[in-house]
N, C-alpha and C positions, 0 to 999 in steps of 0.2 A: 437176531444176528443181521447186521448190515455190512455188506462188503465195503472195505476201505480202499478207495482208489480215487485218482484224480477226476474231478467232475462231480463227486458226490460229497455234499456237506450236510451236516445235521447238528441239531441241538440235543441236549439231554432230554429224556422223556419229561414232559411237563404235566402229565396226568397219570399218576400211579395209584392203582387200586388192585385188590386181589383178582378182580375180574376184567379190568380194562386198563389199557396202556395207550397213551397218545404221544406222538412224536412228529416233529416237522423235519422234512428232508427235502433237499434240492438236488435233483439228478440232472446234470447238464442243462441247468436253467429251468427245468420243469419243477414247480413247487408243489410238494405233496404234504398233505396232512394225513398221516397214517394212524389209524386207530385199530388196535387189536382187542378182540372181545371174547369172553368166555361166559356164555349165558348159564343161568341156573338150569337144572334138568327140568324136563317137562312135568314129571309127576312127583318127585321127592321134595321139591322146594315149594315154599308158600307163594301165594299170589303177591304178597307184599315184597318178597325177595325179588320177584320178577319185575314188579313196578319200580323198585329201587334201581335195579340193573339198567332198565331203559332210561330212567331219569339221568343216571350217570353217563350212559352212552351218549345221550343227546348233548349233555354238557361238554363231554370230550370232543364231540364233533363240531360244536359251535365255537369252541375255544381255539380258533385258528386265525392266523394273520390273514390280511387281505390278499387275494389272488392265489391262495393255497388251495389246491384241488383235493377233495376228500376221497380217501380210499379206506374202506372198512373191511376187515377180514377176521375170521375166527370161527369158533365152535358155538353155534347158536342153539344147539340141541333142538332144532326146528325141523319138522317134516312137512313137506309140501310136494304134491305130485308133479308140478310143472317144471321141476329141475331135472326130471328123469328124461326129458326130451328137449329138442330145440323149440322153445316157445317164445323166446325173445321178450322176456319180462323187462319192461323199461320203467317201472314205478308208476305207470299211469294206466296201462292197458288191463282189461279185465280178462282173466283166463279161468276156465272151469277147473276146479281143484277137487280131485277125487279123494285125496288123502291130505289131511291138514290137522295137526294137533294145535294145542293152545299156543305153544311157542311159535308155530308156523304162522298163526294169525297175527301174533304180535310182531313178528319179523316183517310180514307183508305190510302191516299197518305203518310200521316205521319207514319202510322203503317208499311207500306211497306219500307219506308226509314230507319226505325230503327228496322225492322224485329220483330214486336211486335204481339203477339197473342191476341185474344179476348176470354178470358176464358168462357164467357157465350155462345159461339158457340160450346163448347166441351161437353156439357151435354144435355141429353134428359129431357126436362121439358115442362109441358103444357104451353100454351100461356099466361095464367093468371099469371104465375110465371116468365114471361119475360117482360111484360109491366112495364115501369118505370115511365110513366107520364099519368095522368088522367085529363080530362077536369073537370070543376066544376060540370057538370051534370053527370059525370062518363060515358058518352056515347062515347066520343072519347078517344082512348087509343093509346099510341105510345111507342116506345123504343128510348129514347134520352140520356140515361146514359150508360157509358161504363167503363170497366176496361181493361187496356192494360198492358201486361207483356212480357218480352223476353221468349224464349222457355225454358231456364234453369229454370225460376221461374214457368212457366206453368206446368212443369212436377210434381210439388208438390201441385198443386191446386186440391182439391178433390171435389169441388162443387162451383157453381156460379149461384145464382138465386135471384129473387125478393121475398120479403115477403109482399104480398098485404094486409095481415091482420094488419100490423104495420102502422097505420095511425097517423102521428104526425103533423097534421094541415099543410100539404103541398100538392101541386098537384103532387109531386113526391113520389115514393116509394123507400125504401132502397134496394140497390143491394148488397147482402151479398156474399162475396168471402171467401171461407175457404181454408187456406194455411197451409199445414202440412209439415214442413221441418225437416230433421234430425238436431239434436241439437249439433252436433260437426262437425268440418272440416273433420275429418277422415270418418265420416258416409256419408258426402256429396261427398266424392271423388269418381270419376269414372275413369276407365281406358280410355286412349285416344282411339278415334275411329281409324280404319285403315286409312293409308294415302290415300288421295283421288287420283284417277287416273287423270293424266294430258295427254290428247290425243295429239298426234302429228298431228295437222291439216295441217302442211306444206306438209304432204304426199299426200294431195288431188291434188297437182300439178303433181303427178305421174299418168300416164295413167292407170296402173294396179289398183291402189287404187280408181281412179275415177270411173272406170267401176263397181267395186265391190260395191262402195258406192251408186251409182245410182240405181243399182239393188236392194240393200237392202232397200233403201228409198221407192222404188215402192212397195215392199212387205209389208213394215210397213204401208204405206198409205192404201193399199187395205185391210189390217186387220181391219182398223178403219173406213172404208168407210160405211156410213149409211145415210139414208134420214132424213129430218126434224131436222137437227142439227142447233143449234144457232151459231152465228158468234164466240162467245167465245169458244164453243165446237170445232168448226172447227179449230180455232187458236191453241187451246191446243193440239188437235190431230196432227196438223202439227209439232209443236215444239217437241212433244213426238216422232214422227216418225223420225225426223232428228236426235234427240239425241240418240235414240236406234240404228239407222243405223251407226252413228259415233262410238258408243261404241263397236259395233260388227266387224267393218271393219278396224278401225284405231289402230295402235299400241300406246303404251305409249311413252312419251318422256324419253329417257334414260339419266340418270344423270351420267356424267363422272367426275371423280376427277383427276386433274393433280397436281403434285407437281412441282412447278416452282420457283426456286431460293428462297426456304424457304417459299413460299406463297401457300396456298391451294386455288385452283380455282375450283368452281363448276359451271357447265353450262349444 
């Protein structure tokens, strides 16, 4: 259901499937590709059914006009522990996961492939405002429903929480996401971020840079050395140490421009 009012325009759903629906909506100039999904269950459905679901989900997400921002919402039958707290999962960061079923692994893999955030992990809310599924006796509670958005959209989300008091004869509870976007293209414009450094890793073949890099890596690792770390934390510390050492010891790649017979060559 989409509210009918001035400033909201939409086309009929262009992707209809028993488990997936896709529709393009423009809300006060903000163009949205909305995809609603219902994943196969974690245990009762076959692996091929899950594979087919994610193939169709990718197709529905990619089938969108230029400049339409993606929002995915639905029941993914996925369990992952980092939605129980404010962990700020942005589709790229590594977070230790104590509870994760097969559907949870698939969901995280999909989110990382498309660099999608989970808005419900960006806000502090009590656990009762996080559970999206209740058993018939109300004793078993889980988080099975998710919203996924790219970072550009996530910056405009001001809240994402469950309303447990809204009971509409379902074992699920509604997950409310509040999106407040500027109403004009000019208001949404932001200056480009500074050009990203491109390190000249070929310098590591030079003995001087090699020795400096090894020394800096040792210093970075010692800074982060600690007992009782999980494997994920050890891995993250190692990646951070190598990245920081490279940033401090290696120069940038110099871009040289040559004019050669009327052609500009950049390398």
